[in-house]
C-alpha positions as CSV (number, residue, x, y, z in Angstrom):
1,M,85.6,113.4,82.4
2,I,87.7,112.5,85.7
3,V,91.0,113.6,83.6
4,V,89.5,116.9,82.3
5,A,88.1,117.8,86.2
6,L,91.5,116.9,87.3
7,A,93.4,118.9,84.4
8,A,91.0,121.7,85.2
9,A,91.8,121.6,89.2
10,F,95.5,121.6,88.5
11,L,95.4,124.6,85.9
12,G,92.9,126.5,88.7
13,Y,95.4,125.6,91.4
14,F,98.3,127.2,89.5
15,Y,96.5,130.0,88.2
16,M,95.4,131.0,91.6
17,K,98.9,130.5,93.0
18,H,100.1,132.8,90.1
19,N,97.4,135.6,90.8
20,E,98.7,135.6,94.6
21,R,102.1,136.1,93.7
22,Q,101.2,139.0,91.1
23,R,99.1,140.5,93.8
24,R,101.7,140.5,96.5
25,L,104.4,141.9,94.1
26,E,101.9,144.7,93.2
27,I,101.6,145.7,97.2
28,V,105.1,145.6,97.5
29,H,105.7,147.6,94.5
30,Q,103.2,150.2,95.7
31,E,104.6,150.3,99.5
32,R,108.1,150.8,98.2
33,L,106.8,154.0,95.8
34,V,105.1,155.2,99.0
35,A,108.4,155.0,100.9
36,M,110.6,156.7,98.1
37,E,108.0,159.5,97.9
38,K,108.6,160.1,101.6
39,G,112.6,159.6,101.6
40,I,112.3,156.3,103.6
41,P,115.3,154.0,102.7
42,L,113.9,150.5,102.4
43,P,116.3,147.4,102.3
44,E,116.0,145.3,99.3
45,L,113.9,142.1,99.9
46,P,113.7,139.2,98.1
47,I,110.5,138.5,96.0
48,D,110.0,135.0,97.6
49,P,110.9,134.3,100.8
50,P,113.6,131.5,100.8
51,R,112.4,128.1,102.0
52,V,113.6,126.3,104.9
53,E,114.7,122.8,104.0
54,K,113.1,120.3,106.7
55,G,115.1,117.2,107.7
56,P,113.9,113.8,106.9
57,N,111.0,112.8,109.2
58,P,112.1,110.2,111.8
59,Q,108.7,108.5,112.0
60,A,108.4,108.1,108.1
61,T,110.0,104.3,108.7
62,L,107.7,103.4,111.3
63,V,104.7,104.7,109.2
64,H,105.6,102.9,106.0
65,G,106.1,99.8,108.3
66,I,102.6,99.8,109.9
67,V,101.0,100.7,106.5
68,W,102.7,97.6,104.6
69,T,102.2,95.4,107.4
70,A,98.3,96.2,107.5
71,L,98.1,96.0,103.7
72,G,99.5,92.8,104.0
73,I,97.7,91.2,106.8
74,G,94.5,92.7,105.4
75,S,95.4,90.7,101.8
76,M,95.8,87.7,103.6
77,I,92.7,87.7,105.6
78,A,90.7,88.9,102.3
79,L,92.5,85.9,100.3
80,G,92.0,83.3,103.2
81,F,88.1,84.0,103.2
82,N,88.2,83.7,99.4
83,G,88.6,79.9,99.6
84,S,88.0,77.6,96.6
85,P,84.9,78.5,94.6
86,A,82.4,75.7,94.2
87,D,81.9,75.6,90.4
88,L,85.8,74.6,90.0
89,P,86.7,71.4,89.6
90,A,88.6,69.5,92.6
91,S,91.8,69.2,90.9
92,S,92.0,73.2,90.6
93,S,90.8,74.0,94.1
94,R,94.1,73.1,95.3
95,A,95.6,76.2,93.8
96,F,93.2,78.4,95.8
97,S,94.0,76.9,99.0
98,S,97.4,78.6,99.2
99,L,96.6,82.2,97.9
100,W,96.6,83.6,101.4
101,A,100.3,83.4,101.4
102,F,100.8,85.6,98.4
103,P,100.9,89.0,100.6
104,L,103.6,87.7,103.0
105,P,106.4,89.5,101.4
106,F,104.3,92.8,102.2
107,V,104.1,91.7,105.8
108,F,107.8,90.8,106.1
109,L,108.6,93.9,104.5
110,G,106.4,96.1,106.8
111,L,107.6,93.8,109.8
112,G,111.3,94.8,108.8
113,L,110.6,98.4,108.8
114,V,109.2,98.5,111.9
115,L,111.9,96.5,113.4
116,Y,114.5,98.9,111.5
117,Y,112.8,101.9,113.1
118,F,113.2,100.7,116.8
119,L,116.8,99.3,116.3
120,A,117.6,102.7,114.7
121,A,116.0,104.5,117.4
122,E,117.9,102.4,120.2
123,R,121.1,103.0,118.5
124,A,120.5,106.9,118.4
125,R,120.0,106.9,122.3
């Protein structure tokens, strides 16, 4: 049901976008016909205006670093509170005591990205 709803949303979006473009072309065409009847010369216009390419976002590294660090720390807290279940034997509870350390790579990845952002910003000055 969700997949059908998402597919319908995508198709609806593209249908509306197509209708908008067709409507814009019709308006431009009508304006040109009126201008030709009055003898007004019009310059050739592109149908779609050119898109201006933006440069990379300088804060993207910082945002990614904060998100990865928060994800890692939140996972560490969740796994730390998980603890060892009481219904497991004592020998297998040892495996649950160190689960909090599994998200450490995410924390280090995030901290590395934040550090890189500040070092790169310092070098750019």
